[in-house]
C-alpha positions in Angstrom: -2.9 -2.0 12.7 -4.3 1.6 11.2 -1.7 3.0 13.7 0.9 0.5 12.4 0.2 1.3 9.0 0.5 5.1 9.5 3.8 4.8 11.6 5.5 2.9 9.0 4.6 4.9 6.1 5.5 8.0 8.5 9.2 6.2 8.9 9.2 5.5 5.3 8.5 9.0 4.3 11.5 10.3 6.2 13.6 7.8 5.1 12.8 8.1 1.4 14.4 11.8 1.7 18.0 10.1 2.9 17.8 7.5 0.2 17.8 10.4 -2.7 21.5 11.1 -2.0 23.0 8.0 -0.6 25.4 5.9 -2.5 24.1 3.5 -5.2 26.5 1.0 -3.6 23.6 0.9 -0.7 21.0 -0.2 -3.1 23.4 -3.0 -4.5 24.0 -4.2 -1.2 20.5 -4.6 -0.5 19.5 -6.0 -3.6 22.9 -8.6 -2.9 20.9 -9.3 0.4 17.7 -10.3 -0.7 19.3 -12.3 -3.1 21.3 -14.3 -0.9 18.1 -14.8 1.6 16.3 -16.3 -1.6 19.1 -18.7 -2.3 19.7 -19.8 1.5 15.6 -20.3 1.6 14.4 -22.1 -1.6 13.0 -25.0 0.5 11.2 -22.5 2.8 9.8 -20.9 -0.5 8.8 -24.1 -1.8 7.0 -25.4 1.5 4.8 -22.2 1.6 3.7 -22.6 -2.1 3.0 -25.9 -2.0 1.0 -25.5 1.0 -1.1 -22.5 -0.9 -1.3 -23.7 -4.0 -0.2 -27.2 -4.3 2.8 -26.0 -6.7 5.3 -28.3 -7.5 8.8 -27.8 -6.5 10.3 -27.4 -9.8 7.4 -25.3 -10.9 8.2 -23.2 -7.9 11.4 -23.1 -8.8 11.1 -21.7 -12.4 8.1 -19.6 -12.0 8.5 -18.0 -8.6 12.4 -18.1 -7.9 13.8 -17.9 -11.0 11.9 -14.9 -12.0 12.8 -13.2 -9.1 16.4 -14.0 -9.4 16.9 -13.4 -13.0 15.4 -9.5 -12.0 17.8 -9.4 -9.4 20.7 -10.6 -11.5 19.6 -8.1 -14.4 19.2 -5.0 -11.7 23.0 -5.9 -10.2 24.7 -6.0 -13.5 23.3 -3.0 -14.8 22.3 -0.6 -12.1 25.4 1.7 -12.3 24.1 2.1 -15.9 20.9 2.9 -15.4 21.4 5.6 -12.9 24.1 7.5 -14.7 23.1 10.6 -15.8 21.3 10.5 -19.8 23.1 13.1 -21.6 21.1 14.7 -24.5 22.0 16.6 -27.5 20.9 20.5 -27.1 20.3 21.0 -31.0 21.0 24.2 -33.0 18.3 25.7 -30.3 20.0 25.1 -26.9 23.9 25.5 -28.6 26.0 26.6 -25.6 24.0 24.9 -22.6 24.8 20.7 -21.4 21.6 18.7 -20.3 20.6 15.5 -19.1 18.3 13.3 -17.6 18.5 12.5 -13.6 16.5 9.3 -12.8 15.7 10.3 -9.0 13.7 7.9 -6.6 10.0 8.5 -6.7 10.0 7.9 -3.0 7.4 6.2 -0.9 6.2 3.4 -2.7 3.1 1.0 -2.1 3.5 -2.7 -3.7 0.0 -4.6 -3.7 0.9 -8.1 -5.1 -2.0 -11.3 -5.7 -2.4 -14.6 -5.3 -1.9 -16.4 -8.5 2.3 -16.1 -8.2 2.4 -14.8 -4.4 6.3 -14.9 -4.2 7.3 -13.5 -7.5 4.7 -10.8 -8.0 5.5 -8.9 -4.5 9.6 -9.5 -5.5 10.2 -8.5 -8.7 8.5 -5.2 -8.3 10.4 -5.0 -5.0 13.9 -5.7 -7.2 13.0 -2.3 -9.1 11.8 -0.2 -6.4 15.2 -0.9 -4.5 16.6 -0.5 -7.6 15.7 2.7 -8.3 16.1 4.0 -4.4 12.9 3.8 -3.0 11.1 2.7 0.3 8.4 0.1 0.0 5.5 -1.1 1.8 4.7 -4.3 0.7 0.9 -5.8 1.0 0.7 -9.7 -0.3 -2.6 -11.7 -0.8 -4.2 -12.8 2.3 -5.4 -15.7 -0.2 -2.0 -17.3 -0.1 -1.0 -17.0 3.7 1.7 -19.5 4.2 3.7 -17.8 1.2 2.0 -14.2 2.8 3.8 -15.6 5.9 6.9 -16.2 4.2 7.3 -12.8 2.8 6.8 -11.0 6.5 9.5 -13.3 8.3 11.9 -12.7 4.8 11.8 -8.5 4.9 12.0 -8.8 8.8 15.3 -10.8 8.2 16.7 -8.8 5.3 15.5 -5.0 5.5 15.2 -2.1 8.2 11.4 -1.5 8.3 12.0 1.9 7.6 13.0 0.9 4.3 11.0 -2.5 3.4 7.8 -3.2 5.5 5.3 -5.9 5.0 1.8 -5.1 6.0 -0.5 -8.3 5.7 -4.5 -8.3 6.3 -6.8 -8.4 3.5 -9.3 -5.8 2.2 -9.3 -3.2 5.0 -5.5 -2.9 5.2 -5.3 -2.3 1.7 -8.1 0.6 1.9 -6.2 2.0 4.6 -3.1 1.6 3.0 -4.5 3.4 -0.3 -5.7 6.4 1.6 -2.2 7.5 2.0 -0.3 9.8 -0.2 2.2 7.2 -1.5 4.6 8.4 -4.6 4.2 5.4 -6.4 1.7 2.7 -6.4 2.2 -0.8 -7.8 -0.4 -3.3 -8.2 -1.2 -6.5 -10.0 -4.7 -8.1 -9.8 -8.0 -8.1 -11.6 -9.4 -4.9 -13.7 -11.9 -4.1 -11.6 -9.6 -4.1 -8.2 -7.1 -2.0 -10.9 -10.3 0.6 -11.2 -10.3 0.9 -7.4 -6.9 1.4 -7.1 -6.4 3.9 -9.7 -9.3 6.2 -8.1 -7.7 6.1 -4.8 -4.4 7.3 -6.2 -6.2 9.9 -7.9 -7.2 11.1 -4.7 -3.6 11.6 -3.5 -1.8 12.0 -7.4 0.3 9.0 -6.8 1.4 7.8 -10.3 0.7 4.2 -10.7 1.6 0.5 -12.5 -1.3 -1.5 -13.0 -0.6 -4.7 -13.9 -4.0 -6.3 -14.5 -5.4 -8.9 -17.0 -8.1 -9.6 -19.1 -8.6 -12.3 -21.8 -5.6 -13.2 -23.8 -6.9 -14.7 -27.7 -4.7 -17.6 -29.4 -5.3 -17.9 -33.0 -4.1 -20.8 -35.0 -4.4 -20.6 -38.9 -4.0 -23.5 -41.1 0.0 -23.3 -41.9 0.6 -23.9 -38.3 2.8 -26.7 -36.6 -0.3 -28.2 -34.9 1.7 -30.6 -32.7 4.3 -27.7 -31.8 1.0 -25.1 -31.1 -0.7 -27.6 -29.0 2.0 -28.6 -26.7 3.2 -25.0 -25.8 -0.4 -24.0 -25.7 -1.2 -26.7 -23.1 1.9 -25.9 -21.2 0.9 -22.1 -20.9 -2.6 -22.4 -20.1 -2.9 -25.5 -17.6 0.7 -24.6 -15.6 -0.3 -23.1 -12.2 -3.7 -24.8 -13.1 -4.6 -22.2 -15.6 -4.0 -18.6 -12.6 -1.9 -16.5 -14.9 -2.7 -13.5 -16.0 -1.3 -14.0 -19.4 -2.7 -17.2 -19.8 -4.4 -18.3 -23.0 -7.9 -17.4 -22.3 -9.7 -18.2 -25.4 -8.7 -20.0 -29.0 -9.8 -19.6 -32.6 -8.6 -22.1 -35.0 -9.1 -22.3 -38.8 -11.6 -25.3 -39.4 -9.3 -27.3 -41.6 -7.1 -28.1 -38.6 -9.3 -28.3 -35.6 -9.9 -31.7 -35.1 -5.7 -32.5 -35.5 -5.5 -29.8 -32.9 -8.2 -31.2 -30.5 -6.6 -34.6 -31.0 -2.8 -33.2 -30.2 -4.2 -31.4 -27.2 -5.4 -34.2 -25.3 -1.9 -36.0 -26.1 0.0 -33.3 -24.9 -1.7 -32.7 -21.8 -1.6 -36.1 -20.7 2.1 -36.4 -21.3 2.8 -32.6 -19.5 0.6 -33.2 -16.8 -0.5 -37.0 -16.5 3.0 -38.7 -17.6 2.1 -41.7 -15.2 -1.6 -42.1 -16.2 -2.1 -42.0 -12.4 -4.9 -39.1 -13.1 -4.4 -35.2 -13.2 -5.8 -35.3 -9.5 -2.6 -37.6 -8.6 -0.1 -35.8 -10.4 2.7 -34.2 -9.0 2.9 -31.8 -11.7 -0.5 -30.0 -11.7 -1.7 -27.8 -9.1 -5.0 -26.5 -7.4 -7.0 -23.5 -7.4 -6.3 -20.7 -4.7 -9.6 -21.5 -2.9 -13.1 -23.4 -3.0 -14.7 -19.9 -3.9 -12.7 -19.5 -6.9 -13.2 -23.3 -7.9 -16.9 -23.0 -7.6 -17.0 -19.8 -9.9 -14.8 -22.3 -12.8 -17.5 -24.9 -12.4 -20.2 -22.6 -12.8 -18.3 -21.0 -16.2 -18.2 -24.7 -17.4 -21.2 -25.8 -16.7 -23.2 -22.7 -18.0 -21.1 -23.1 -21.9 -22.2 -26.7 -21.4 -25.9 -25.9 -20.9 -25.7 -23.6 -23.8 -24.2 -26.4 -25.9 -20.7 -26.2 -26.1 -18.8 -29.6 -26.8 -16.8 -30.7 -24.2 -13.5 -32.0 -25.8 -11.4 -33.0 -23.0 -11.8 -33.1 -19.0 -14.3 -31.7 -17.4 -13.9 -33.4 -13.8 -14.1 -30.8 -10.7 -14.5 -30.9 -7.1 -14.6 -27.3 -5.4 -14.0 -29.0 -2.0 -10.6 -30.4 -3.5 -10.1 -26.8 -5.3 -9.7 -29.1 -8.4 -10.7 -29.1 -12.1 -9.4 -31.4 -15.0 -7.5 -29.6 -17.8 -10.5 -29.0 -19.6 -11.0 -28.4 -23.4 -14.1 -26.9 -24.9 -15.5 -26.1 -28.1 -18.5 -24.6 -30.3 -19.2 -22.7 -27.6 -22.2 -19.9 -28.2 -21.2 -16.6 -28.3 -23.4 -15.7 -25.5 -22.2 -17.9 -22.9 -20.4 -16.3 -19.9 -17.3 -17.7 -20.6 -16.6 -15.4 -23.2 -17.3 -12.5 -21.3 -15.3 -13.1 -18.0 -11.0 -13.8 -17.6 -11.3 -17.3 -16.9 -8.3 -17.8 -14.8 -8.4 -21.5 -14.2 -7.8 -24.7 -16.5 -10.7 -24.3 -19.3 -10.2 -23.4 -22.7 -12.8 -22.3 -25.1 -12.2 -22.9 -28.8 -13.9 -21.7 -31.9 -13.0 -21.8 -35.4 -12.8 -18.6 -37.8 -13.9 -18.0 -41.0 -11.3 -15.1 -41.8 -8.5 -13.0 -40.5 -11.4 -9.6 -40.7 -13.5 -11.8 -38.0 -10.4 -12.3 -35.7 -9.2 -8.8 -35.8 -13.0 -7.0 -35.6 -13.5 -9.7 -32.6 -10.4 -8.8 -30.7 -10.9 -4.6 -31.3 -14.6 -4.9 -30.2 -13.4 -6.2 -26.7 -11.1 -4.6 -23.9 -7.3 -4.7 -25.1 -5.8 -8.0 -24.0 -2.7 -8.3 -22.2 -1.3 -11.0 -24.7 -2.0 -12.1 -28.2 -0.9 -15.2 -29.3 -0.6 -16.5 -32.9 0.5 -19.5 -34.3 1.1 -19.7 -37.8 4.2 -20.0 -40.2 2.6 -17.2 -42.6 4.8 -13.7 -41.7 2.1 -12.0 -43.6 -0.9 -13.1 -41.8 1.0 -12.4 -38.2 2.0 -8.8 -39.3 -1.4 -8.1 -40.0 -2.8 -9.5 -36.7 0.5 -7.6 -34.9 -0.7 -3.8 -36.9 -4.2 -4.3 -37.0 -5.0 -5.1 -33.4 -3.9 -3.5 -29.5 -2.6 -5.9 -26.7 0.1 -5.2 -24.1 2.5 -7.8 -25.6 2.1 -10.5 -28.7 3.7 -13.9 -29.0 4.5 -15.6 -32.2 4.4 -19.7 -32.1 4.8 -19.8 -28.2 2.7 -18.5 -25.4 3.7 -17.0 -22.0 7.3 -16.3 -22.5 7.0 -13.0 -22.7 6.7 -11.8 -19.4 10.5 -13.4 -18.4 11.9 -12.2 -21.5 15.1 -10.2 -19.9 15.0 -7.3 -22.1 11.5 -6.8 -23.1 8.8 -4.7 -21.0 5.8 -6.1 -19.8 2.4 -4.8 -19.0 -0.9 -4.2 -20.4 -2.7 -1.5 -22.3 -5.8 0.5 -21.4 -7.8 -2.5 -19.3 -5.0 -4.8 -19.3 -2.8 -2.4 -17.5 -0.9 0.8 -17.3 2.7 1.5 -17.1 5.8 -1.7 -17.6 7.6 -3.7 -15.5 11.1 -5.8 -15.8 14.5 -4.6 -15.9 15.0 -1.5 -17.0 11.6 -0.7 -17.8 10.7 -1.3 -14.1 13.4 0.8 -12.7 11.7 3.7 -14.9 8.7 3.3 -13.3 9.6 3.5 -10.0 11.7 6.6 -11.1 11.0 10.4 -12.1 13.0 11.4 -14.9 14.2 14.6 -14.1 15.2 16.9 -16.8 18.3 18.9 -15.9 19.8 22.0 -18.1 22.9 24.1 -17.7 23.2 27.3 -19.1 26.0 29.6 -19.8 26.4 32.8 -17.6 25.9 35.8 -20.2 25.5 35.8 -24.0 22.8 32.6 -24.6 21.0 32.1 -27.7 17.9 32.5 -25.9 18.7 36.3 -24.6 18.5 37.1 -28.3 15.1 36.3 -28.2 13.9 38.9 -25.1 11.7 41.6 -25.9 11.6 44.1 -27.2 10.7 42.5 -30.5 11.5 44.2 -33.9 11.3 42.7 -37.6 14.6 41.1 -37.4 13.7 39.1 -34.3 10.5 38.2 -36.0 12.0 37.0 -39.2 14.6 35.0 -37.1 11.7 33.5 -35.5 9.9 32.4 -38.8 13.4 31.0 -39.9 13.2 28.7 -36.6 9.6 27.6 -37.2 10.2 26.7 -40.9 13.6 24.7 -40.3 14.5 24.0 -36.7 
């Protein structure tokens, strides 16, 4: 495998030099080929995701297929605009010159994807890599083997391996890949592994995009529409069995509306995920956890919270053997419970009341910066205060999760929750080098007036420039 990794990288390194000057139409044809394969193989994608995560077909269509095809459609529509030189003003200082930004491919890229959205989170960054003119080696997750095998087959059917290739495997293969001097590495996963990826990239001074996670808070004030908030939070938290990096992780609520909210969460959870009252374990709208190890971790988090006095408001039934846990809501969770310290990444939602906006802001600012911040309120002043006094990768007012798929917004974290941005033009930029190009005229220029020798007249001109230019 090490030999295969090395030879694949070397072939792509050579090819990446050719891609720098090829026609943009070639990139368009690759994107079209990828889109055609996805549209022709939707059933294969659905079956793979069901095998790995018991993901419902419609859920797969929305969260795995549509997210990729919308990214493809965006790139196909705007790629010629994105790749045009971006001319900039010379200003008074550089009159007589022309200058522009040329977005050139970074070169050889590595995309390391996680298991929670195993098709989406390989293909979305791949679209950006192709649109920017790079080669790409894909490393899908070994924890979703059916989807990993499908991605391998897809790439073989669509791309020349000198442009896009797949390396399957686990830690050993990933470690070998990270030893190579890629021009850019795109990693999606946990913060702890993200630090390892960044450390490895630093040895080769490879640039990185890190899409990490963290604990994304939800705040509900007394002015919120509680039924509306409960429905949206239930969907965003329990879809994909809570295994979503931007899922609501914990919730602070005004004490006046807490009981009403808990009642609505119970109602909305049944309506969305157990509409025929056959039980969540039999629902065709409720996914499973990725493996027994992850399931046991969630069971331990739940039991620890209960042992310390948390109140079980809903759910709690679980089976590690079946990789199953009911949608679960906890309240009055002690501050030293483990569930407050680790990213949950599952169908557990802890809830506590808050006394003041300052308490919320102080708590958020005392923690690593979250990937997302959610607030449900009709009070614009309250929402603005949270926006200005906290830092997060994104913020969503009166909804959850939807910022990920917005076609014109960048997606990414800040510090512990990520580095760099993806999606659309922002993904194209992250996989590109913004090269500055300036063209000077021949002969007399503005700048030649400031060559040595220096005298009083030149000093006065420089003083004037410092003050006014």
